Z-matrix of the N, CA and C atoms (Angstrom, degrees):
N
C 1 1.447
C 2 1.525 1 108.29
N 3 1.298 2 117.20 1 122.81
C 4 1.466 3 121.39 2 -177.43
C 5 1.517 4 109.20 3 -118.49
N 6 1.320 5 115.51 4 134.04
C 7 1.452 6 119.44 5 179.80
C 8 1.516 7 110.71 6 -76.74
N 9 1.298 8 116.31 7 154.85
C 10 1.451 9 122.47 8 177.22
C 11 1.525 10 107.76 9 -81.35
N 12 1.318 11 117.86 10 101.88
C 13 1.454 12 121.94 11 -172.81
C 14 1.523 13 113.49 12 -85.27
N 15 1.325 14 118.04 13 -17.47
C 16 1.453 15 119.36 14 -174.68
C 17 1.522 16 113.10 15 -102.96
N 18 1.308 17 117.87 16 0.35
C 19 1.458 18 120.26 17 -178.37
C 20 1.522 19 110.29 18 -58.08
N 21 1.312 20 115.14 19 130.66
C 22 1.464 21 122.72 20 175.86
C 23 1.529 22 114.08 21 59.94
N 24 1.314 23 119.12 22 23.71
C 25 1.465 24 119.79 23 177.44
C 26 1.507 25 108.10 24 -96.34
N 27 1.315 26 115.79 25 121.39
C 28 1.452 27 122.23 26 -179.24
C 29 1.526 28 107.86 27 -125.90
N 30 1.307 29 116.86 28 109.75
C 31 1.457 30 120.88 29 -178.27
C 32 1.525 31 111.37 30 -65.47
N 33 1.311 32 117.55 31 -17.24
C 34 1.461 33 121.06 32 179.59
C 35 1.523 34 112.74 33 -97.05
N 36 1.327 35 117.74 34 11.09
C 37 1.462 36 120.58 35 -178.48
C 38 1.523 37 110.99 36 -71.83
N 39 1.310 38 116.03 37 177.81
C 40 1.468 39 122.00 38 -177.53
C 41 1.525 40 111.33 39 -57.18
N 42 1.317 41 115.63 40 150.90
C 43 1.458 42 122.53 41 -178.86
C 44 1.519 43 110.98 42 -65.30
N 45 1.308 44 116.87 43 137.55
C 46 1.461 45 122.20 44 176.45
C 47 1.521 46 109.03 45 -73.98
N 48 1.308 47 116.50 46 153.91
C 49 1.459 48 120.78 47 177.87
C 50 1.528 49 108.68 48 -103.70
N 51 1.317 50 115.41 49 79.50
C 52 1.452 51 122.05 50 -179.82
C 53 1.520 52 108.98 51 -124.29
N 54 1.324 53 116.62 52 154.80
C 55 1.461 54 120.62 53 175.78
C 56 1.521 55 108.09 54 -80.28
N 57 1.312 56 116.07 55 93.86
C 58 1.463 57 121.22 56 -176.25
C 59 1.521 58 112.94 57 -72.10
N 60 1.323 59 117.92 58 -13.64
C 61 1.465 60 119.84 59 177.79
C 62 1.531 61 110.63 60 -65.59
N 63 1.325 62 117.21 61 -19.59
C 64 1.467 63 120.36 62 176.74
C 65 1.528 64 111.56 63 -63.37
N 66 1.318 65 116.69 64 -21.14
C 67 1.471 66 121.17 65 178.98
C 68 1.527 67 112.75 66 -77.39
N 69 1.326 68 118.07 67 -18.38
C 70 1.471 69 121.37 68 -173.01
C 71 1.532 70 114.10 69 -56.10
N 72 1.356 71 119.63 70 -47.80
C 73 1.467 72 118.33 71 178.87
C 74 1.539 73 112.34 72 -63.00
N 75 1.314 74 116.09 73 -35.96
C 76 1.461 75 121.07 74 178.63
C 77 1.528 76 110.30 75 -64.73
N 78 1.310 77 115.97 76 -46.00
C 79 1.464 78 120.63 77 179.07
C 80 1.525 79 110.10 78 -63.28
N 81 1.324 80 116.65 79 -42.21
C 82 1.465 81 120.50 80 177.93
C 83 1.513 82 112.66 81 -60.05
N 84 1.314 83 116.01 82 -38.32
C 85 1.471 84 121.17 83 -178.90
C 86 1.525 85 111.96 84 -67.34
N 87 1.338 86 117.65 85 -36.66
C 88 1.463 87 120.62 86 -172.20
C 89 1.528 88 114.89 87 -109.62
N 90 1.319 89 118.90 88 -5.18
C 91 1.465 90 120.96 89 -177.66
C 92 1.532 91 109.95 90 -56.88
N 93 1.321 92 115.51 91 128.13
C 94 1.459 93 121.53 92 175.98
C 95 1.520 94 115.37 93 79.45
N 96 1.317 95 118.14 94 -0.18
C 97 1.464 96 120.39 95 -179.27
C 98 1.524 97 110.29 96 -93.41
N 99 1.331 98 114.99 97 139.93
C 100 1.462 99 119.99 98 175.79
C 101 1.524 100 109.52 99 -70.38
N 102 1.311 101 115.93 100 146.59
C 103 1.463 102 120.89 101 177.51
C 104 1.516 103 113.42 102 72.87
N 105 1.327 104 117.08 103 21.98
C 106 1.458 105 120.75 104 -175.35
C 107 1.528 106 114.05 105 -86.45
N 108 1.315 107 118.21 106 -13.06
C 109 1.459 108 120.31 107 -172.28
C 110 1.526 109 112.97 108 -58.67
N 111 1.312 110 117.67 109 -52.27
C 112 1.473 111 119.61 110 -178.02
C 113 1.530 112 111.31 111 -65.27
N 114 1.333 113 120.40 112 -45.55
C 115 1.470 114 118.21 113 176.38
C 116 1.531 115 113.27 114 -60.66
N 117 1.325 116 118.13 115 -34.09
C 118 1.460 117 120.72 116 176.78
C 119 1.528 118 110.99 117 -64.50
N 120 1.319 119 115.84 118 -45.79
C 121 1.469 120 120.00 119 179.44
C 122 1.526 121 110.74 120 -65.31
N 123 1.335 122 116.66 121 -42.46
C 124 1.470 123 120.01 122 177.79
C 125 1.526 124 110.92 123 -61.76
N 126 1.307 125 116.55 124 -42.20
C 127 1.459 126 120.95 125 -179.94
C 128 1.522 127 111.95 126 -63.86
N 129 1.332 128 116.65 127 -42.77
C 130 1.472 129 120.59 128 178.06
C 131 1.528 130 109.81 129 -62.77
N 132 1.308 131 115.80 130 -42.93
C 133 1.469 132 119.13 131 179.48
C 134 1.525 133 111.31 132 -65.84
N 135 1.316 134 117.33 133 -38.01
C 136 1.474 135 119.83 134 177.59
C 137 1.530 136 111.39 135 -63.00
N 138 1.315 137 116.94 136 -33.75
C 139 1.462 138 120.87 137 179.93
C 140 1.522 139 113.18 138 -72.00
N 141 1.329 140 116.86 139 -42.94
C 142 1.454 141 121.33 140 -170.93
C 143 1.529 142 114.60 141 -112.63
N 144 1.322 143 117.49 142 -10.43
C 145 1.463 144 120.42 143 -177.12
C 146 1.519 145 112.85 144 90.38
N 147 1.318 146 116.36 145 -13.56
C 148 1.458 147 123.17 146 177.67
C 149 1.529 148 107.16 147 -162.76
N 150 1.331 149 116.91 148 175.37
C 151 1.460 150 120.10 149 178.54
C 152 1.526 151 107.73 150 -108.41
N 153 1.308 152 115.55 151 112.34
C 154 1.464 153 121.29 152 -177.04
C 155 1.527 154 110.55 153 -84.26
N 156 1.329 155 114.75 154 166.36
C 157 1.458 156 121.52 155 174.94
C 158 1.529 157 110.25 156 -57.29
N 159 1.321 158 115.75 157 -45.32
C 160 1.462 159 120.40 158 -178.63
C 161 1.532 160 111.21 159 -63.83
N 162 1.324 161 117.10 160 -38.35
C 163 1.471 162 120.52 161 178.64
C 164 1.527 163 110.52 162 -66.57
N 165 1.345 164 117.03 163 -43.74
C 166 1.469 165 120.15 164 175.56
C 167 1.524 166 110.14 165 -54.54
N 168 1.330 167 115.66 166 -49.07
C 169 1.462 168 120.13 167 -175.49
C 170 1.528 169 112.03 168 -64.20
N 171 1.318 170 117.03 169 -43.17
C 172 1.470 171 119.72 170 179.93
C 173 1.527 172 110.28 171 -65.79
N 174 1.317 173 117.78 172 -45.67
C 175 1.468 174 120.68 173 179.12
C 176 1.528 175 110.58 174 -58.89
N 177 1.312 176 116.57 175 -44.45
C 178 1.461 177 120.42 176 -179.40
C 179 1.528 178 110.90 177 -64.35
N 180 1.316 179 116.12 178 -48.22
C 181 1.467 180 121.79 179 -177.90
C 182 1.531 181 111.36 180 -60.90
N 183 1.329 182 117.22 181 -42.10
C 184 1.468 183 120.70 182 -172.60
C 185 1.530 184 113.94 183 -86.66
N 186 1.326 185 117.06 184 -20.54
C 187 1.461 186 118.86 185 -179.25
C 188 1.524 187 113.09 186 -105.85
N 189 1.348 188 115.42 187 -17.07
C 190 1.463 189 119.02 188 -177.39
C 191 1.514 190 113.39 189 82.22
N 192 1.320 191 117.64 190 2.74
C 193 1.463 192 120.64 191 176.72
C 194 1.526 193 107.26 192 -77.88
N 195 1.324 194 117.78 193 125.64
C 196 1.460 195 119.58 194 -177.96
C 197 1.534 196 112.20 195 -57.62
N 198 1.316 197 114.79 196 140.39
C 199 1.457 198 121.04 197 179.58
C 200 1.528 199 111.03 198 -57.64
N 201 1.318 200 116.67 199 -36.71
C 202 1.469 201 120.11 200 179.87
C 203 1.526 202 111.05 201 -64.49
N 204 1.323 203 118.35 202 -36.42
C 205 1.466 204 121.19 203 177.12
C 206 1.528 205 110.49 204 -66.76
N 207 1.325 206 115.58 205 -43.98
C 208 1.466 207 119.65 206 -179.57
C 209 1.528 208 110.91 207 -62.10
N 210 1.314 209 115.82 208 -47.30
C 211 1.448 210 120.56 209 -178.33
C 212 1.527 211 110.55 210 -65.67
N 213 1.327 212 116.45 211 -38.03
C 214 1.468 213 120.50 212 178.51
C 215 1.520 214 111.84 213 -60.80
N 216 1.324 215 116.82 214 -43.97
C 217 1.462 216 121.06 215 178.98
C 218 1.531 217 110.64 216 -68.47
N 219 1.327 218 116.50 217 -43.77
C 220 1.463 219 120.69 218 -177.69
C 221 1.521 220 112.10 219 -64.48
N 222 1.321 221 117.40 220 -31.53
C 223 1.463 222 119.15 221 179.16
C 224 1.524 223 112.47 222 -87.61
N 225 1.316 224 117.50 223 -17.09
C 226 1.461 225 120.59 224 178.36
C 227 1.527 226 111.57 225 -77.69
N 228 1.321 227 117.21 226 -44.14
C 229 1.457 228 121.30 227 -175.66
C 230 1.527 229 111.33 228 -91.38
N 231 1.320 230 115.98 229 128.69
C 232 1.463 231 121.87 230 -177.20
C 233 1.531 232 112.71 231 -66.55
N 234 1.322 233 118.34 232 -16.76
C 235 1.469 234 120.20 233 -178.54
C 236 1.526 235 112.88 234 -69.11
N 237 1.334 236 117.38 235 -19.87
C 238 1.460 237 119.80 236 -175.61
C 239 1.518 238 111.45 237 -92.28
N 240 1.322 239 114.72 238 140.00
C 241 1.463 240 122.11 239 -179.81
C 242 1.516 241 109.10 240 -112.21
N 243 1.329 242 115.18 241 137.71
C 244 1.451 243 120.84 242 -178.49
C 245 1.529 244 112.50 243 -109.23
N 246 1.313 245 116.56 244 2.50
C 247 1.460 246 122.68 245 179.39
C 248 1.520 247 108.44 246 -134.90
N 249 1.321 248 116.71 247 154.30
C 250 1.472 249 119.20 248 175.60
C 251 1.531 250 110.42 249 -59.29
N 252 1.316 251 115.60 250 146.08
C 253 1.460 252 120.65 251 178.46
C 254 1.521 253 109.74 252 -117.15
N 255 1.308 254 115.15 253 167.13
C 256 1.448 255 120.58 254 -179.68
C 257 1.520 256 112.54 255 -74.91
N 258 1.310 257 114.59 256 167.35
C 259 1.463 258 121.16 257 176.80
C 260 1.525 259 109.76 258 -60.64
N 261 1.322 260 116.27 259 -36.67
C 262 1.463 261 122.26 260 178.30
C 263 1.520 262 108.92 261 -116.52
N 264 1.324 263 116.38 262 123.94
C 265 1.459 264 121.48 263 175.33
C 266 1.524 265 107.68 264 -100.13
N 267 1.321 266 115.01 265 120.15
C 268 1.460 267 121.64 266 179.51
C 269 1.520 268 107.15 267 -96.30
N 270 1.321 269 116.58 268 113.18
C 271 1.460 270 121.39 269 179.03
C 272 1.527 271 108.36 270 -103.50
N 273 1.316 272 115.67 271 118.11
C 274 1.462 273 120.90 272 178.62
C 275 1.523 274 107.29 273 -104.23
N 276 1.327 275 115.64 274 121.71
C 277 1.454 276 121.04 275 -178.80
C 278 1.527 277 110.33 276 -72.89
N 279 1.324 278 115.18 277 133.06
C 280 1.460 279 121.43 278 175.39
C 281 1.527 280 110.36 279 -124.79
N 282 1.343 281 116.15 280 27.21
C 283 1.455 282 120.11 281 173.84
C 284 1.522 283 109.68 282 -66.75
N 285 1.308 284 116.98 283 175.99
C 286 1.460 285 121.15 284 -173.82
C 287 1.527 286 112.67 285 -55.92
N 288 1.324 287 118.26 286 -50.79
C 289 1.470 288 120.21 287 -177.83
C 290 1.522 289 111.09 288 -61.75
N 291 1.317 290 117.50 289 -42.81
C 292 1.468 291 120.68 290 -179.54
C 293 1.529 292 110.82 291 -70.62
N 294 1.310 293 116.42 292 -38.24
C 295 1.462 294 119.88 293 178.27
C 296 1.530 295 110.46 294 -60.48
N 297 1.314 296 116.02 295 -45.54
C 298 1.464 297 120.91 296 179.98
C 299 1.533 298 111.06 297 -63.76
N 300 1.324 299 116.57 298 -31.72
C 301 1.470 300 121.49 299 179.96
C 302 1.535 301 112.48 300 -90.23
N 303 1.337 302 116.14 301 16.33
C 304 1.461 303 123.17 302 172.39
C 305 1.530 304 115.34 303 75.61
N 306 1.323 305 116.56 304 48.29
C 307 1.454 306 121.35 305 175.20
C 308 1.525 307 111.59 306 -62.07
N 309 1.320 308 116.79 307 -26.21
C 310 1.461 309 120.78 308 179.32
C 311 1.525 310 110.05 309 -59.33
N 312 1.323 311 117.39 310 -37.52
C 313 1.472 312 121.26 311 178.21
C 314 1.532 313 110.63 312 -60.17
N 315 1.318 314 116.55 313 -40.48
C 316 1.463 315 120.67 314 179.88
C 317 1.526 316 109.73 315 -65.39
N 318 1.319 317 117.02 316 -49.41
C 319 1.462 318 120.61 317 -179.97
C 320 1.527 319 111.31 318 -59.40
N 321 1.318 320 116.94 319 -45.41
C 322 1.466 321 120.17 320 -178.80
C 323 1.526 322 111.48 321 -64.34
N 324 1.334 323 117.58 322 -41.21
C 325 1.467 324 120.79 323 179.23
C 326 1.529 325 110.64 324 -64.03
N 327 1.325 326 116.94 325 -41.46
C 328 1.467 327 120.74 326 178.96
C 329 1.527 328 111.37 327 -68.67
N 330 1.328 329 116.66 328 -40.45
C 331 1.466 330 120.00 329 177.21
C 332 1.524 331 110.38 330 -58.63
N 333 1.314 332 116.07 331 -43.77
C 334 1.470 333 120.40 332 -179.52
C 335 1.528 334 111.22 333 -67.55
N 336 1.321 335 117.29 334 -45.09
C 337 1.466 336 120.87 335 -177.84
C 338 1.527 337 112.12 336 -67.14
N 339 1.332 338 116.83 337 -39.42
C 340 1.468 339 120.95 338 -176.82
C 341 1.529 340 113.08 339 -90.54
N 342 1.328 341 115.57 340 -12.27
C 343 1.468 342 121.51 341 -177.78
C 344 1.530 343 111.88 342 59.70
N 345 1.338 344 115.17 343 42.90
C 346 1.460 345 122.41 344 174.50
C 347 1.520 346 108.38 345 -135.75
N 348 1.310 347 115.86 346 163.58
C 349 1.455 348 121.63 347 174.03
C 350 1.518 349 108.43 348 -103.40
N 351 1.309 350 115.85 349 169.38
C 352 1.457 351 121.96 350 178.18
C 353 1.528 352 109.32 351 -53.88
N 354 1.332 353 115.38 352 129.08
C 355 1.456 354 120.78 353 179.13
C 356 1.516 355 113.96 354 90.51
N 357 1.327 356 117.90 355 -3.19
C 358 1.459 357 120.65 356 -177.37
C 359 1.529 358 111.68 357 -102.31
N 360 1.324 359 114.18 358 165.08
C 361 1.462 360 122.95 359 -179.67
C 362 1.522 361 108.65 360 -118.21
N 363 1.331 362 115.34 361 141.32
C 364 1.459 363 119.31 362 178.01
C 365 1.521 364 109.88 363 -61.90
N 366 1.329 365 116.25 364 154.54
C 367 1.461 366 121.27 365 -177.24
C 368 1.526 367 112.68 366 -56.84
N 369 1.336 368 116.41 367 -32.28
C 370 1.468 369 119.89 368 -179.65
C 371 1.529 370 112.39 369 -84.95
N 372 1.335 371 116.93 370 5.24
C 373 1.476 372 123.99 371 -179.15
C 374 1.530 373 112.51 372 55.29
N 375 1.320 374 114.35 373 34.76
C 376 1.457 375 119.03 374 179.12
C 377 1.528 376 111.00 375 -91.93
N 378 1.341 377 117.09 376 -41.44
C 379 1.458 378 121.91 377 -178.76
C 380 1.522 379 111.20 378 -127.42
N 381 1.334 380 115.24 379 141.23
C 382 1.455 381 122.56 380 167.48
C 383 1.522 382 106.03 381 -120.11
N 384 1.318 383 116.12 382 132.49
C 385 1.460 384 121.92 383 -179.19
C 386 1.515 385 109.13 384 -106.97
N 387 1.333 386 116.70 385 127.35
C 388 1.456 387 118.60 386 176.92
C 389 1.517 388 111.38 387 -145.25
N 390 1.321 389 113.76 388 142.79
C 391 1.458 390 121.23 389 173.83
C 392 1.518 391 108.28 390 -86.84
N 393 1.325 392 116.52 391 140.37
C 394 1.459 393 121.20 392 177.44
C 395 1.512 394 108.97 393 -126.58
N 396 1.316 395 115.89 394 158.35
C 397 1.462 396 120.85 395 -176.10
C 398 1.522 397 112.42 396 -70.64
N 399 1.334 398 117.62 397 -40.02
C 400 1.464 399 119.59 398 -178.81
C 401 1.521 400 109.43 399 -165.28
N 402 1.321 401 115.80 400 136.87
C 403 1.465 402 121.19 401 175.10
C 404 1.525 403 111.38 402 -104.89
N 405 1.331 404 117.14 403 -1.89
C 406 1.457 405 121.03 404 176.48
C 407 1.519 406 114.38 405 74.75
N 408 1.301 407 117.04 406 25.08
C 409 1.475 408 121.91 407 -179.36
C 410 1.521 409 109.77 408 -123.77
N 411 1.308 410 116.99 409 47.58
C 412 1.458 411 122.11 410 -171.27
C 413 1.528 412 113.69 411 -57.59
N 414 1.310 413 117.32 412 -32.04
C 415 1.471 414 119.48 413 -178.80
C 416 1.527 415 111.76 414 -71.46
N 417 1.329 416 117.22 415 -13.43
C 418 1.460 417 121.87 416 179.41
C 419 1.531 418 112.28 417 -103.93
N 420 1.316 419 117.89 418 9.43
C 421 1.462 420 122.51 419 -173.98
C 422 1.524 421 112.08 420 -56.87
N 423 1.341 422 115.13 421 142.71
C 424 1.464 423 129.98 422 -6.82
C 425 1.523 424 111.60 423 -79.81
N 426 1.328 425 115.54 424 149.57
C 427 1.456 426 122.32 425 -169.33
C 428 1.529 427 111.22 426 -128.27
N 429 1.336 428 114.66 427 147.95
C 430 1.456 429 120.62 428 166.76
C 431 1.514 430 107.54 429 -134.62
N 432 1.327 431 115.88 430 157.04
C 433 1.458 432 121.29 431 179.48
C 434 1.532 433 108.34 432 -130.73
N 435 1.320 434 115.12 433 134.24
C 436 1.456 435 121.67 434 175.01
C 437 1.519 436 105.64 435 -127.41
N 438 1.339 437 114.81 436 118.04
C 439 1.466 438 121.91 437 -170.47
C 440 1.522 439 107.60 438 54.74
N 441 1.327 440 118.41 439 -125.44
C 442 1.471 441 120.65 440 -178.39
C 443 1.519 442 112.92 441 -97.67
N 444 1.320 443 117.75 442 7.39
C 445 1.463 444 121.83 443 -177.26
C 446 1.527 445 110.14 444 -98.34
N 447 1.328 446 116.40 445 128.31
C 448 1.456 447 122.31 446 178.30
C 449 1.521 448 109.12 447 -104.80
N 450 1.319 449 115.69 448 135.88
C 451 1.462 450 122.50 449 179.27
C 452 1.521 451 107.36 450 -121.40
N 453 1.335 452 116.61 451 123.60
C 454 1.449 453 119.82 452 -175.63
C 455 1.508 454 114.47 453 -121.68
N 456 1.336 455 113.00 454 169.98
C 457 1.468 456 122.97 455 -179.57
C 458 1.531 457 110.29 456 52.56
N 459 1.319 458 115.10 457 47.08
C 460 1.456 459 122.31 458 -173.56
C 461 1.522 460 114.16 459 -89.25
N 462 1.310 461 113.74 460 157.05
C 463 1.459 462 122.56 461 163.81
C 464 1.519 463 105.91 462 -113.01
N 465 1.302 464 116.63 463 169.86
C 466 1.452 465 119.99 464 177.59
C 467 1.517 466 111.57 465 -60.71
N 468 1.326 467 117.17 466 -42.69
C 469 1.465 468 121.17 467 -179.99
C 470 1.526 469 111.86 468 -63.52
N 471 1.320 470 116.77 469 -40.45
C 472 1.472 471 120.09 470 178.85
C 473 1.525 472 111.04 471 -65.03
N 474 1.320 473 116.77 472 -39.81
C 475 1.462 474 120.85 473 179.03
C 476 1.530 475 110.22 474 -62.75
N 477 1.310 476 116.91 475 -43.96
C 478 1.469 477 120.98 476 179.38
C 479 1.520 478 110.18 477 -64.13
N 480 1.318 479 116.99 478 -40.08
C 481 1.468 480 120.98 479 179.67
C 482 1.531 481 110.71 480 -62.45
N 483 1.327 482 117.64 481 -40.48
C 484 1.471 483 122.21 482 178.36
C 485 1.523 484 110.23 483 -61.09
N 486 1.317 485 116.37 484 -46.09
C 487 1.466 486 121.34 485 -178.85
C 488 1.532 487 110.31 486 -64.92
N 489 1.312 488 116.83 487 -41.98
C 490 1.471 489 120.31 488 178.05
C 491 1.523 490 111.01 489 -63.09
N 492 1.322 491 117.12 490 -38.37
C 493 1.473 492 120.95 491 178.01
C 494 1.526 493 111.45 492 -65.14
N 495 1.319 494 117.32 493 -38.65
C 496 1.464 495 120.97 494 177.83
C 497 1.523 496 109.43 495 -63.04
N 498 1.313 497 117.04 496 -45.70
C 499 1.460 498 120.41 497 179.17
C 500 1.526 499 110.80 498 -62.98
N 501 1.331 500 117.40 499 -40.31
C 502 1.465 501 122.30 500 179.58
C 503 1.524 502 110.74 501 -64.51
N 504 1.338 503 117.30 502 -45.43
C 505 1.468 504 121.51 503 178.43
C 506 1.527 505 111.25 504 -61.08
N 507 1.309 506 116.83 505 -38.27
C 508 1.469 507 121.20 506 -179.60
C 509 1.525 508 111.54 507 -69.48
N 510 1.315 509 116.79 508 -32.24
C 511 1.469 510 119.33 509 -177.99
C 512 1.520 511 112.24 510 -78.45
N 513 1.335 512 117.65 511 -14.96
C 514 1.475 513 121.31 512 178.91
C 515 1.499 514 112.72 513 -86.33
């Protein structure tokens, strides 16, 4: 199951309000080096959580890498995000073992509880829900991961309870 990563992405949309000066050390490190495109994109994403229109433009302008090349790479590889994501990214495994153990139930329960679809972020930018091909925890199927914590042998209700507990802990 693959999320629709390009939905509603307009490279000509309004400028993002980000501190683009944070990109300067990254650009300095990779300017003029071969094979720098992916590390530049990864670095921008590490800074902001995603790659904004403004970040694409600054990277292209300062490195001389064509914007079309940057965008082509960013849309080809699933690791790159083109929209802001939540503080917590909920990854629900849909690999074979998890699929057989009803991972769809987990995704549907989370979609209903968070009022988002796969690949979307809650309005408060607290959670982003995404399906992934495999988390490598087949013996714990079905599995979800939030940050570095893996939760296995889940039901939809248990997954929702975990997410609610995270929100509750954050509000305290």
